[in-house]
DOBADREN-265542 format. One record per atom (N, C-alpha, C, O): y, x, z. Coordinates in steps of 0.02 Angstrom, whole numbers, padded with zeros to 5 digits, always signed. Each point is the difference from the previous one (the first is absolute). Example, Ala and Ser with C-alpha at 12.3 -4.5 7.8 and 13.67 -1.06 7.14 Angstrom:
BEGIN
-00284+00660+00390+00059-00045+00000+00060+00045+00000-00001+00052+00033+00054-00070-00069+00059+00042+00003+00055-00039+00037+00055+00025+00008
***
This chain:
BEGIN
-04380-04473-04305-00020+00070-00006-00073+00007-00022-00017+00043-00040-00026-00087+00069-00070+00003-00018-00012-00012-00075-00041+00034-00030+00079-00081+00001-00008-00014-00072+00023+00059-00042-00030+00016-00051+00085+00016+00072+00025+00059-00036-00052+00055-00001-00013+00031-00051-00017-00019+00110-00051+00053+00005-00060-00016-00044-00027+00044-00034+00005-00107+00034-00059-00019-00038+00013+00005-00075-00040+00030-00037+00096-00058+00014+00015+00000-00072+00011+00071-00026-00027+00018-00053+00064+00022+00089+00013+00069-00022-00064+00042+00001-00010+00043-00044-00034-00055+00093-00064+00037+00001-00042-00019-00060-00031+00043-00031+00028-00108+00015-00038-00022-00058+00026+00031-00064-00039+00022-00043+00105-00020+00036+00028+00028-00062-00007+00076-00003-00008+00028-00054+00012+00005+00112-00012+00072+00001-00072+00015-00019-00013+00047-00038-00034-00087+00064-00070+00009-00016-00013-00014-00074-00039+00034-00033+00073-00085+00007-00006-00016-00071+00027+00057-00043-00030+00016-00051+00085+00014+00071+00029+00056-00037-00048+00060-00002-00006+00034-00050-00029-00023+00106-00050+00053+00002-00058-00016-00047-00022+00042-00038-00002-00104+00042-00059-00020-00039+00014+00002-00075-00045+00015-00039+00107-00030+00018+00017-00001-00071-00014+00068-00033-00017+00002-00059+00023+00052+00096-00011+00066-00027-00067+00029+00021-00035+00031-00040+00016-00043+00102-00061+00031+00027-00063-00029-00031-00048+00038-00012+00045-00102-00002-00059-00030-00030-00015+00027-00070-00057+00019-00013+00107-00017-00033-00014+00031-00065-00021+00073+00005-00044+00023-00036+00075+00014+00082-00019+00070+00010-00072+00006+00026-00036+00045-00020+00016-00091+00063-00069+00000+00026-00049-00013-00056-00053+00031-00004+00070-00078-00041-00044-00015-00057-00007+00061-00045-00055+00018-00022+00112+00015+00008-00002+00059-00043-00041+00056+00032-00040+00032-00033+00050-00022+00099-00036+00053+00036-00075-00015+00001-00041+00045-00010+00023-00108+00023-00071-00019+00000-00032+00008-00068-00057+00022-00006+00095-00041-00047-00027+00006-00068-00010+00073-00018-00052+00019-00028+00103+00023+00044-00006+00071-00015-00056+00032+00040-00037+00042-00026+00028-00062+00088-00053+00026+00044-00069-00020-00027-00047+00040+00000+00041-00102-00022-00065-00024-00024-00020+00032-00066-00059+00013-00012+00108+00000-00031-00016+00031-00065-00011+00075+00006-00039+00029-00037+00074+00003+00085-00007+00073+00008-00061+00018+00041-00027+00055-00007+00005-00101+00051-00056+00015+00043+00022+00033+00064+00056+00025+00005-00099-00026+00045+00016+00028+00065-00063+00027+00033-00053-00029-00007+00061+00085+00042-00057+00030+00033-00019-00038+00064-00058+00001+00020+00107-00034+00010-00012-00035+00063-00013-00074-00008-00036-00030+00039+00065+00000-00090-00007-00072-00010+00038-00041+00051-00016-00059+00011+00065+00089+00021+00039-00034+00052+00060-00033-00032+00044+00033-00026-00042-00100+00029+00055-00036-00033+00066+00007+00038+00052-00021-00026-00053+00048+00085+00063+00012+00036+00042+00054-00033+00061+00002+00009-00093+00041-00048+00037+00054-00033+00051-00026-00051+00058+00020+00003-00078-00065-00049+00051-00026-00048+00053-00043+00034+00058-00001-00022-00076-00034+00076+00050-00040+00036+00051+00046+00032+00061-00013-00003-00085+00067+00033+00046+00049+00029+00043+00032-00054+00059+00012+00011-00089+00002-00069+00038+00029-00056+00054-00048-00024+00054+00021-00018-00070-00086+00018+00050-00051-00020+00059+00000+00049+00057-00006-00021-00071+00013+00085+00054+00003+00050+00042+00062-00011+00061-00003+00006-00093+00059-00022+00038+00061-00014+00044-00008-00061+00058+00022+00000-00085-00055-00051+00041-00013-00060+00059-00045+00017+00056+00010-00025-00068-00060+00067+00053-00046+00021+00054+00038+00039+00059-00011-00010-00081+00053+00056+00048+00040+00038+00037+00050-00045+00060+00012+00009-00096+00016-00057+00032+00045-00048+00053-00035-00041+00049+00031-00021-00058-00096+00009+00051-00039-00035+00064-00007+00040+00052-00017-00027-00056+00030+00093+00059+00001+00043+00024+00072+00012+00043+00012+00042-00070+00035-00081+00020+00071+00002-00017+00033+00067+00034+00047+00021-00086-00072+00012-00022+00031+00063-00038+00064-00016-00048-00002-00037+00069+00059+00065-00035+00064-00014-00067+00004+00038-00010-00034+00051-00035+00075-00076-00066+00008+00029-00012+00074+00017+00020+00044-00038-00053-00033+00094-00025+00067+00017-00072+00003-00021-00039-00045+00014+00021+00100-00048-00067+00006-00028-00036+00060+00030+00029+00054+00008-00093-00064+00007-00044+00056+00019-00051+00006-00056-00049-00036-00003+00063+00083-00043-00040+00006-00060-00067+00033+00014-00014+00022+00056-00028-00019-00107-00067+00027+00008+00002+00074+00016+00053+00032-00006-00108-00005+00028-00004+00071+00019+00019+00044-00059-00016-00014-00057+00051+00068+00073+00025+00044-00053+00071-00013-00018+00031+00041-00034-00003-00097+00057+00070-00018-00013+00036-00007+00067-00029-00023+00049+00092+00042-00049+00040-00010+00059+00020-00073+00004-00004-00037-00049+00026+00016+00108+00021-00069+00008+00061-00015-00044+00040+00045-00014-00035-00106-00009+00054-00017-00046+00035-00064+00022-00010-00024+00055+00050-00002-00101+00038-00062+00014+00013-00035-00066-00002+00031-00054+00015-00095+00059+00019-00039-00059+00063-00038+00017-00002-00053+00031+00058+00080-00051+00065-00033+00011+00038-00011-00065+00052-00031-00001-00079+00059-00054+00029-00012-00066-00033-00063-00028-00051+00004-00034+00082-00061+00047-00029-00065-00016+00042-00036-00053+00060+00014-00007-00090-00060-00031+00036-00033-00055+00053-00049+00023-00015-00048+00035+00077+00062-00053+00055-00045+00018-00007-00068-00032+00021-00051+00028-00052+00049-00087-00008-00064-00035-00045-00049+00037+00005-00060-00011-00049+00086+00055-00046-00044+00037+00036-00042+00052-00026-00051+00021+00086+00072-00001+00037-00037+00052+00018-00070-00023+00009-00045+00041-00002+00035-00106+00022-00065-00026-00048-00056+00019+00022-00057+00009-00087+00072-00003-00049-00053+00015+00006-00026+00072+00007-00061+00008-00009+00104+00043+00012-00028+00067+00071-00028+00009+00010-00047+00038+00038+00077-00072+00069-00024+00004+00005-00072-00024+00031-00042+00033-00061+00028-00090+00002-00069-00027-00040-00047+00044+00019-00058+00009-00075+00082+00018-00041-00043+00043+00038-00019+00063-00002-00058+00022+00036+00107+00009+00039-00014+00060+00058-00047-00015+00014-00046+00038+00019+00058-00094+00056-00043-00019-00022-00072-00012+00035-00047+00019-00094+00039-00049-00027-00067-00010-00015-00034+00067+00016-00058+00009-00046+00095+00037-00015-00027+00065+00063-00018+00039+00003-00051+00034+00048+00093-00040+00063-00014+00034+00033-00063-00027+00026-00040+00039-00027+00031-00104+00030-00060-00030-00036-00064+00022+00032-00050+00016-00098+00054-00014-00039-00059+00021+00014-00016+00074+00006-00058+00019-00003+00111+00021+00014-00011+00072+00070-00028+00010+00010-00043+00042+00039+00067-00080+00069-00025+00005+00004-00073-00019+00037-00039+00031-00075+00019-00083+00001-00070-00022-00031-00046+00053+00025-00055+00011-00078+00078+00022-00033-00042+00050+00041-00004+00065-00001-00051+00034+00036+00105-00018+00035+00004+00065+00074-00015-00005+00031-00018+00050-00002+00024-00110+00073-00006-00009+00037+00046+00048+00053-00017+00026-00082+00076-00016+00029+00049+00046-00013+00070-00028-00046+00034+00022+00086-00013-00072-00014+00064-00033+00001+00060+00048-00040+00046-00007+00086-00048+00056+00004+00057+00046-00064+00007+00042-00027+00055+00008+00004-00112+00019-00061+00002+00040-00060+00017-00043-00044+00038+00022+00041-00065-00083-00055+00015-00045-00002+00074-00016-00053+00031-00001+00111-00002-00013+00004+00071-00016-00026+00042+00058-00041+00045-00010+00066-00058+00069-00018+00041+00059-00075-00001+00013-00030+00053+00009+00000-00113-00008-00070-00004+00019-00047+00019-00057-00055+00025+00012+00076-00037-00075-00041+00024-00056-00005+00076+00003-00055+00027-00008+00110+00007+00020+00000+00073+00004-00043+00023+00058-00039+00048-00006+00045-00081+00064-00038+00020+00060-00075-00010-00012-00040+00046+00013+00020-00104-00038-00071-00014-00011-00029+00046-00053-00054+00029+00010+00089-00021-00065-00026+00041-00055-00007+00073+00022-00050+00032-00016+00099-00007+00052-00003+00069+00024-00057+00009+00049-00034+00051+00000+00024-00101+00044-00055+00003+00048-00068+00001-00034-00044+00039+00018+00036-00081-00070-00063-00002-00037-00014+00067-00034-00056+00025+00001+00108+00004-00032-00008+00064-00034-00018+00056+00050-00041+00042-00015+00073-00043+00073-00014+00052+00050-00072-00006+00026-00034+00050+00009+00012-00111+00003-00070-00012+00022-00049+00023-00054-00051+00031+00015+00068-00047-00078-00044+00021-00056-00004+00076-00005-00053+00027-00014+00109+00007+00025-00001+00073-00002-00042+00029+00056-00035+00049-00009+00038-00081+00068-00040+00023+00057-00075-00010-00013-00040+00045+00013+00021-00104-00037-00070-00017-00008-00033+00035-00059-00060+00009-00002+00100+00010-00048-00028+00029-00061-00008+00076+00003-00023+00031-00048+00043+00000+00103-00006+00072+00005-00073+00022-00003-00045-00033+00027+00034+00089-00060-00067+00029-00002+00005+00074+00020+00054+00024+00015-00110+00010-00015+00000+00070+00019+00040+00042-00048+00034+00048+00021-00036-00065-00085+00032+00041-00052+00068-00025-00023+00041+00039-00024-00029-00104+00031+00062-00029-00025+00034-00040+00056-00031-00045+00029+00093+00061-00014+00036-00033+00053+00071-00018-00023+00041+00044-00011-00027-00109+00005+00069-00020-00015+00045+00018+00059-00022+00001+00058+00085+00013-00073+00048+00018+00053+00017-00061+00042+00031-00047-00024-00052+00049+00087+00012-00056+00046+00074-00004+00019+00027-00054+00011+00006+00112-00007+00070+00002+00019+00045-00028-00055+00046-00039+00014-00059+00058-00077+00043-00019-00055-00015-00070-00027+00042-00030-00033-00102+00004+00047-00018-00066-00027+00049-00055+00021+00025-00035-00044-00011+00025+00108+00047-00054+00018+00071+00013-00026+00036-00048-00014-00017+00112+00007+00068+00016-00024+00006-00019-00073+00046-00036-00019-00092+00061-00023+00004-00012-00072-00010-00073-00017+00035-00028-00042-00084-00004+00076-00015-00070-00015+00058-00045+00020+00017-00047-00036+00014+00061+00093+00057-00042+00021+00060+00008-00047+00036-00048-00013-00026+00109-00014+00055+00011-00048-00013-00039-00064+00045-00033-00026-00107+00036+00001-00017-00037-00061+00005-00075+00012+00025-00037-00043-00047+00014+00102+00003-00071+00016+00072-00024+00005+00016-00054-00026+00026+00093+00058+00070-00019+00005+00034-00003-00068+00038-00046-00015-00053+00095-00028+00030+00000-00067-00024-00059-00041+00036-00023-00045-00096-00002+00059-00027-00058-00038+00028-00066+00025-00005-00051-00035+00035+00050+00094+00024-00063+00027+00077-00005+00000+00028-00049+00025+00004+00098-00054+00074+00000-00002+00023-00036-00063-00032+00005-00052+00087-00042+00058+00030-00031-00059+00048+00048-00035+00046+00027+00032-00057-00015-00095+00039+00050-00037+00058-00030-00038+00030+00034-00042-00013-00096+00056+00056-00032-00033+00064+00001+00041+00052-00026-00021-00055+00055+00080+00059+00003+00044+00051+00048-00029-00015+00043-00041+00077-00050+00065+00056+00039-00027-00010+00075+00011+00024+00040-00040-00058-00022+00095-00009+00071+00015-00037+00037-00055+00011+00060-00010-00054-00096-00027-00038+00032-00054+00036-00004-00067-00019+00035-00047+00070-00077+00042+00035-00007-00063+00035+00065-00020-00002+00020-00058+00034+00013+00106+00037+00061-00015-00046+00058-00020+00021+00049-00031-00085-00055+00050-00048+00053-00015-00037-00013-00066-00038+00042-00024+00051-00101-00006-00039-00021-00059+00007+00048-00059-00050+00016-00032+00111+00007+00018+00010+00043-00058-00040+00065+00006-00036+00019-00047+00042+00015+00104-00037+00063+00009-00075-00011+00001-00038+00041-00026+00016-00097+00056-00071-00015+00003-00028-00012-00070-00053+00027-00017+00088-00067-00023-00022-00013-00068+00001+00063-00042-00043+00010-00043+00093+00031+00054+00005+00063-00037-00058+00046+00016-00029+00033-00044+00010-00031+00108-00056+00042+00021-00065-00026-00029-00043+00039-00021+00034-00105+00020-00060-00029-00030-00003+00013-00075-00053+00015-00027+00110-00020-00006+00003+00014-00072-00017+00073-00013-00036+00016-00048+00061+00029+00090-00016+00070-00007-00075+00012+00009-00029+00039-00037-00001-00072+00086-00072+00007+00011-00040-00025-00061-00049+00031-00019+00072-00086-00011-00033-00026-00060+00004+00048-00058-00049+00009-00037+00107+00022+00028+00008+00049-00054-00044+00060+00011-00027+00028-00048+00020-00007+00110-00043+00058+00015-00073-00017-00013-00038+00042-00024+00017-00104+00039-00069-00020-00015-00012+00002-00076-00054+00020-00022+00104-00041-00017-00006+00005-00073-00005+00073-00021-00039+00018-00044+00078+00024+00077-00002+00072-00013-00070+00028+00015-00025+00042-00038-00006-00065+00092-00068+00022+00018-00050-00025-00053-00046+00037-00019+00055-00099-00004-00045-00027-00052+00004+00041-00064-00052+00014-00031+00112+00005+00011+00008+00042-00059-00034+00067+00010-00032+00026-00046+00039+00002+00106-00031+00064+00015-00077-00005-00002-00034+00046-00021+00008-00104+00043-00073-00010-00004-00024+00000-00072-00052+00028-00016+00091-00060-00028-00018-00001-00071+00002+00070-00030-00044+00020-00038+00096+00018+00056+00008+00067-00027-00054+00048+00025-00018+00048-00034-00008-00062+00094-00052+00043+00030-00066-00038+00003-00038+00007+00048+00023-00045-00100-00059-00043+00001-00064+00041+00005-00049-00023+00031+00047+00081-00060-00061+00042+00003-00016+00019+00072-00058+00000+00020+00109+00016+00019-00010+00017+00071-00023-00061+00039-00045+00004+00041+00077-00061-00055-00019-00062+00034-00073-00017-00014-00037-00020+00045+00016+00027-00107-00069-00015-00020-00050+00047+00034-00052-00023+00024+00069+00086-00020-00045+00048+00032-00007-00013+00074-00054+00008+00029+00108-00029+00004-00002-00017+00071-00043-00062+00012-00037-00003+00049+00042-00046-00094-00040-00061+00006-00074+00015-00010-00042-00030+00033+00026+00076-00078-00070+00018-00013-00030+00035+00060-00059-00010+00016+00098+00051+00018-00025+00036+00058-00022-00047+00055-00050+00012+00033+00088-00066-00023-00016-00047+00055-00063-00040-00015-00043-00007+00044+00037-00020-00105-00056-00043-00019-00011-00055+00051-00053-00003+00032+00103-00042-00023-00005-00049+00054-00046-00059-00014-00016-00037+00047-00005+00027-00108-00039-00059-00017+00046-00060-00011+00061+00006+00004-00091-00064-00017+00039-00060-00016+00040-00024+00060+00061-00006-00002-00097-00008+00057+00033-00025+00060+00048+00052+00029+00056-00016+00020-00079+00078-00018+00042+00054+00026+00061+00011-00044+00054+00016+00025-00063-00024-00091+00056+00008-00045+00054-00053+00010+00060+00014-00003-00083-00076+00015+00048-00055+00013+00039+00014+00064+00061-00007+00002-00097+00026+00051+00032+00014+00064+00046+00061-00005+00054+00000+00030-00075+00051-00067+00042+00059-00008+00065-00017-00038+00054+00024+00018-00061-00065-00070+00060-00021-00037+00048-00040+00044+00060+00011-00002-00088-00057+00042+00042-00039+00045+00034+00045+00051+00059-00009+00015-00096+00058+00011+00029+00046+00049+00058+00040-00030+00051+00010+00032-00059+00012-00094+00053+00038-00033+00062-00044-00012+00056+00024+00004-00067-00088-00020+00056-00045-00009+00038-00010+00066+00061-00003+00001-00098-00001+00054+00032-00008+00066+00038+00063+00020+00047-00004+00040-00066+00061-00067+00034+00063+00015+00061+00010-00046+00036+00050+00007-00023-00095-00053+00057+00008-00046+00067+00008+00036+00040+00041-00020-00026-00081+00074+00063+00012+00035+00006+00070+00029+00054+00030-00001-00110-00003+00026+00001+00070+00024+00017+00047-00057+00040+00046+00008-00071-00059-00066+00012+00042-00059+00073-00006-00023+00031+00049-00022-00005-00111+00026+00069-00010-00021+00048+00039+00044+00047+00032-00025-00058-00033+00090+00043+00037+00046-00007+00075-00011+00048+00038+00004-00110-00016-00017-00011+00071-00015+00036+00019-00065+00027+00055-00006-00028-00102-00044+00035+00013-00062+00075+00004+00009+00033+00042-00030-00006-00087+00072+00072+00002+00014+00019+00065+00034+00049+00033-00018-00090-00013+00068+00013+00062+00035-00005+00060-00047+00037+00049+00006-00084-00052-00053-00008+00053-00050+00062+00005-00044+00027+00055-00011-00005-00112-00016+00057+00001-00046+00065+00020+00035+00045+00027-00031-00041-00041+00096+00060+00018+00038-00002+00072+00025+00048+00024+00031-00103+00011-00045-00003+00071+00017-00032+00017+00066-00015+00058+00013+00002-00109+00030-00030+00015+00065-00076+00008-00004-00030+00032+00043+00000-00060-00094-00071+00010-00013-00046-00032+00050+00021-00039+00043-00086+00055-00050-00051-00026+00045-00057+00050+00004-00002+00049-00037-00045-00063+00081-00058+00044+00011-00064-00035-00019-00004-00061-00001-00047+00101-00013-00066-00026-00014-00052+00044+00035-00049+00022-00030+00062-00010+00093-00045+00042+00039+00036+00058+00032+00059+00011-00012-00095+00024+00053+00028+00056+00038+00025+00055-00047-00036+00024-00043+00099-00004+00053+00028+00055-00039+00020-00017-00070+00010+00045-00041-00006-00110+00024+00018-00020-00068+00072-00027-00002+00026-00024+00051+00004+00028-00108+00067-00026-00010+00009-00016-00074-00011+00042-00043+00032-00104+00029+00008-00023-00069+00071-00028-00007+00016-00051+00030+00024+00085-00070+00069-00021-00013+00020+00025-00069-00036+00041-00029+00092-00063+00002+00020+00023-00067+00010+00076-00004-00006+00029-00054+00022+00002+00110+00012+00073-00001-00056+00040+00030+00003+00062+00002-00057-00095+00022-00054+00036+00031-00065-00039-00009-00003-00060+00014-00049+00094-00037-00066-00031-00008-00052+00045+00032-00024+00048-00031+00007-00063+00093-00050+00039+00037-00056-00047+00020+00004-00034+00051-00056+00032-00093-00055-00048+00010-00066+00038-00002-00017+00031-00051-00019-00032+00106-00063+00038+00005-00056-00035-00038-00033+00031-00041+00021-00094+00055-00054-00037-00032+00022-00073-00006+00049-00021+00030-00087-00016-00069+00017-00070-00014-00058-00044+00021-00054+00006-00028+00065-00052+00076-00054-00047+00018-00021-00043-00059+00040-00013-00045-00102-00008+00045-00027-00039-00056+00022-00072+00004-00040-00045+00011+00105+00034-00020+00029-00067-00001+00038-00008-00065+00049+00035-00012-00071-00081-00032+00028-00004-00068+00076-00004-00004+00029+00032-00044+00003-00069+00090+00073-00008-00005+00037+00066+00010+00057+00007-00021-00090+00042+00053+00031+00065+00010+00004+00040-00065+00030+00054-00002-00061-00080-00050+00008+00032-00066+00071-00004-00025+00018+00036-00047+00023-00079+00077+00070-00006-00020+00043+00057+00027+00059+00005-00017-00086+00038+00060+00039+00054+00029+00025+00048-00054-00035+00011-00050+00093+00018+00059+00026+00047-00050-00044+00063-00002-00029+00019+00050+00026+00011-00108-00040+00061-00008+00043+00063-00003-00026+00056-00005+00092-00065+00008+00046+00057+00001+00065-00021+00033+00008-00058+00018+00037+00104-00011+00066-00014+00030+00046-00032-00051-00002+00017-00059+00044-00064+00081+00046-00035-00043+00068-00006+00034+00017-00054+00025+00022+00107-00023+00065-00002+00035+00049-00052-00028+00044-00024+00036-00052+00007-00100+00045-00049-00030-00006-00069+00031+00046-00041-00005-00103+00027+00038-00010-00065+00032+00049-00011+00057+00009-00057+00022+00022+00110+00002+00049-00007+00055+00061-00040-00021+00041-00019+00042-00035+00006-00106+00055-00042-00024-00006-00071+00029+00048-00038+00001-00108+00021+00023-00011-00065+00031+00040-00009+00064+00007-00056+00024+00020+00109+00003+00042-00005+00060+00063-00040-00013+00033-00024+00046-00016+00015-00109+00058-00042-00016-00012-00073+00017+00048-00038+00009-00112+00018-00006-00016-00071+00014+00023-00021+00070+00036-00049+00007-00056+00086+00047+00025-00021+00066+00076+00006+00006+00032-00037+00037-00003+00086-00073+00073+00007+00001+00033-00062-00029+00048-00026+00028-00075+00001-00084+00028-00060-00032-00010-00061+00044+00045-00041+00007-00105+00035+00024-00014-00056+00045+00052-00004+00056+00029-00052+00012-00019+00108+00021+00045+00001+00058+00073-00008-00021+00038-00033+00035-00020+00062-00091+00069-00007-00023+00016-00072-00021+00053-00026+00015-00100-00006-00049+00011-00070-00019+00006-00045+00061+00041-00045+00002-00083+00058+00048+00004-00038+00062+00068+00011+00034+00030-00047+00026-00007+00109-00028+00065+00016+00032+00058-00032-00038+00046-00026+00031-00049+00027-00097+00053-00031-00040+00003-00075+00013+00054-00029+00005-00113-00004-00001-00002-00072+00014+00031-00016+00067+00036-00050+00007-00050+00092+00043+00029-00012+00067+00075+00011-00001+00037-00038+00030-00015+00090-00065+00072+00013-00005+00037-00057-00035+00058-00014+00013-00095-00020-00059+00031-00055-00037+00010-00061+00045+00049-00037-00007-00095+00026+00055+00004-00059+00043+00039+00013+00064+00025-00048+00030-00020+00110-00009+00035+00015+00063+00055+00051-00014-00010+00049-00037+00067-00061+00067+00058+00043-00014+00016+00048+00057+00023+00056-00013-00035-00075+00074+00017+00043+00057-00051+00055+00009-00059-00007-00018+00083+00063+00045-00043+00058+00011-00057-00016+00048-00058+00018-00013+00073-00053+00068-00051-00016+00050-00055-00045-00028-00059+00010+00014+00079-00061-00052-00049-00047-00029-00045+00035-00050-00060-00012+00000+00089+00055-00041-00040+00036-00049-00051+00046+00035-00058+00003-00020+00081+00031+00070-00044+00046+00037-00057-00038+00033-00058+00022-00003+00073-00078+00035-00050-00041+00033-00052-00027-00049-00060+00003+00013+00084-00030-00069-00046-00029-00049-00045+00053-00032-00059-00012-00013+00087+00071+00001-00041+00053-00029-00056+00020+00047-00057+00011-00022+00073-00006+00086-00052+00017+00049-00052-00055+00005-00060+00014+00004+00082-00077-00004-00046-00056+00006-00046-00008-00060-00057-00022+00007+00082+00039-00066-00042-00007-00060-00047+00060-00009-00055-00007-00026+00078+00066+00048-00041+00059-00011-00053+00011+00054-00054+00026-00014+00069-00045+00075-00047+00012+00056-00068-00032-00013-00050+00034+00013+00045-00097-00037-00067-00027-00014-00038+00039-00054-00060+00009+00005+00096+00016-00057-00033+00040-00051-00028+00065+00030-00055+00020-00015+00094+00011+00058-00022+00062+00033-00061-00014+00044-00048+00038-00002+00050-00093+00040-00056-00017+00044-00062-00017-00041-00056+00021+00017+00065-00060-00072-00056-00019-00042-00033+00060-00033-00061+00006+00000+00102+00039-00027-00027+00060-00032-00036+00045+00050-00049+00033-00017+00074-00032+00079-00032+00041+00052-00068-00029+00020-00049+00037+00007+00047-00103+00001-00063-00033+00019-00052+00007-00056-00057+00018+00013+00078-00032-00075-00046+00006-00056-00024+00071-00010-00058+00012-00015+00103+00036+00024-00019+00071-00007-00050+00020+00053-00046+00039-00013+00055-00066+00074-00047+00015+00054-00071-00024-00018-00049+00036+00009+00045-00097-00034-00066-00028-00016-00027+00025-00067-00060-00007-00013+00102+00037-00029-00022+00024-00065-00026+00072+00003-00013+00030-00052+00006-00003+00111-00027+00067+00008-00049+00000+00059+00001-00045+00041-00043+00096-00038-00047+00005+00055-00059+00043-00017+00003+00043-00045-00057-00053+00081-00061+00039-00010-00051-00042-00038-00003-00061+00008-00037+00095-00049-00051-00034-00040-00068+00032+00016-00024+00043-00036-00006-00067+00090-00068+00017+00021-00007+00069+00033-00020+00004+00058+00035+00050-00094-00012+00067+00027+00066+00036+00013+00053-00021-00023-00058+00076+00061+00059+00040+00014+00028+00033-00062+00060+00014-00005-00104+00000-00044+00023+00029-00063+00044-00048-00039+00041+00021-00041-00051-00086+00052+00040-00052-00033+00053-00029+00047+00009-00060+00004+00024+00104+00031+00054-00019+00045+00053+00055-00003-00013+00057+00019+00074-00073-00043+00026-00067-00015-00012-00021-00072-00007+00042-00045+00005-00107+00035-00003-00030-00067+00058-00049-00006+00013-00039+00046+00022+00040-00102+00056-00045-00010+00066+00033+00017+00007+00061-00003+00043-00102+00020+00067+00026+00010+00014+00010+00074-00033-00028+00043+00083+00069-00029+00022+00012+00068+00049-00055+00020+00044-00019-00039-00050-00006+00101+00036-00061+00020+00075+00007-00001+00035-00050-00007-00008+00111+00013+00073+00007+00006+00035+00022-00064+00061-00006-00005-00098+00032-00044+00032+00031-00058+00034-00051-00045+00058+00009-00020-00093-00063+00003+00029-00051-00044+00060-00035+00033+00051-00008-00033-00056-00012+00096+00060-00028+00032+00058+00049+00003+00058-00020-00003-00075+00085+00010+00053+00051+00003+00040+00003-00065+00060+00011+00001-00094-00021-00058+00034+00000-00065+00051-00057-00002+00057+00011-00019-00079-00071+00038+00046-00058+00000+00057+00011+00049+00057-00017-00014-00073+00045+00073+00051+00011+00051+00053+00049-00023+00060-00011+00010-00080+00066-00041+00047+00050-00024+00046-00029-00054+00061+00011+00001-00090-00048-00047+00039-00031-00054+00050-00050+00029+00058-00002-00021-00080-00039+00070+00045-00049+00030+00056+00034+00039+00057-00023-00004-00072+00076+00039+00052+00037+00037+00052+00029-00047+00060-00005+00012-00083+00034-00067+00046+00028-00050+00043-00056-00031+00059+00010-00012-00091-00067-00001+00038-00057-00029+00052-00025+00049+00055-00019-00020-00072+00018+00084+00048-00021+00051+00059+00049+00004+00057-00021+00004-00073+00085-00004+00052+00051+00005+00048-00003-00059+00061-00001+00008-00091+00000-00069+00041+00002-00060+00034-00067-00016+00055-00001-00028-00088-00054+00045+00027-00065-00020+00040-00035+00054+00040-00044-00016-00050+00063+00080+00033-00036+00054+00042+00046+00044+00060-00012+00009-00090+00063+00019+00035+00041+00049+00051+00047-00032+00055+00009+00027-00072+00021-00084+00047+00046-00033+00063-00036-00025+00055+00025+00013-00061-00083-00047+00060-00037-00019+00042-00020+00061+00062+00000-00003-00095-00019+00058+00036-00018+00061+00038+00060+00028+00057-00007+00021-00088+00066-00022+00032+00061+00023+00060+00018-00043+00052+00020+00025-00060-00027-00091+00055+00016-00046+00059-00047+00012+00057+00023-00002-00070-00087+00013+00054-00048+00014+00037+00018+00064+00061-00005+00003-00098+00026+00048+00032+00020+00063+00044+00061-00009+00055+00003+00027-00080+00045-00066+00039+00061-00013+00064-00017-00038+00054+00026+00016-00059-00069-00066+00059-00020-00039+00050-00038+00043+00060+00009-00006-00086-00053+00049+00043-00039+00044+00036+00046+00049+00058-00011+00017-00093+00061+00007+00030+00048+00047+00056+00040-00034+00052+00012+00029-00065+00009-00091+00050+00039-00037+00063-00042-00015+00056+00025+00004-00068-00089-00021+00057-00043-00015+00044-00011+00061+00061-00007-00006-00091+00006+00066+00039-00007+00062+00042+00062+00013+00055-00004+00028-00082+00061-00048+00038+00063+00010+00060+00003-00049+00037+00049+00001
***
């Protein structure tokens, strides 16, 4: 037991260092080039810890300067999760090789890593910025568990088609956003000029926008499916409604539509095709009513859960109360998939079963 604890602690610490050390270097470099009124090097180190926690999607409570109400930062880049995820997965693999005990390695890697993140959240709190102590162990443990699971098991095989279809859809939407950026290049350029980030700031801003691409992709999917998204208090952006008060000076937001486009709702055929193809494939492999019903539920439930989790993290508050909510609503996108799946079940499974029963009853009469 002692060796398991030692090896897993070392690998958990290594997983933390793989991301935190580069972030500390970036924070120190940015701090040294920008200058500081206090000259306290603890500030960039604390900022690096905040960036590391933000990579785990930990929300922050903010006490802004005088003249502003208190705010929050929960609209965080989904793309940043890939870095701690890969670091944890690397640590888990190394621990498994040394211990030849994947289950023990998984359990203690998750425990150690979550404990380190929770301690970091506690120690990095300041008067103005406070990471959520309650949500830190929850979110970090979920990410850690997802990084240590083997995805080659049979349980994930049945979900592969819908998962790949969803990823392909996200990729197409990112291309759609890129085309929109080109078409609205004048707006993008004006937003970039307003910021004037400088060389180092420009590099960091570009990286940040790339990390926000998954958020943008989900917002684009929600837009094309008609549920839309928000960009601040009292705003709504969808093909049938464009209510936008102001636009933050973020270049990628130049891709936003400038008018209503009801014809984009034709994109709703995409989830219909996805679900129908999945249903046809299941009907081809299973003949009995019970087996078909069970497989449909087993393949669709992970998609519903995944879309719900992603939607939750793809929306939130962005610093001030005026920028809350930003992004998509956690239940709307899953609701679209759920409604389509229910209709497919009724029309493709339950209705034919009911018709057969009625015909069988009539023949007996």
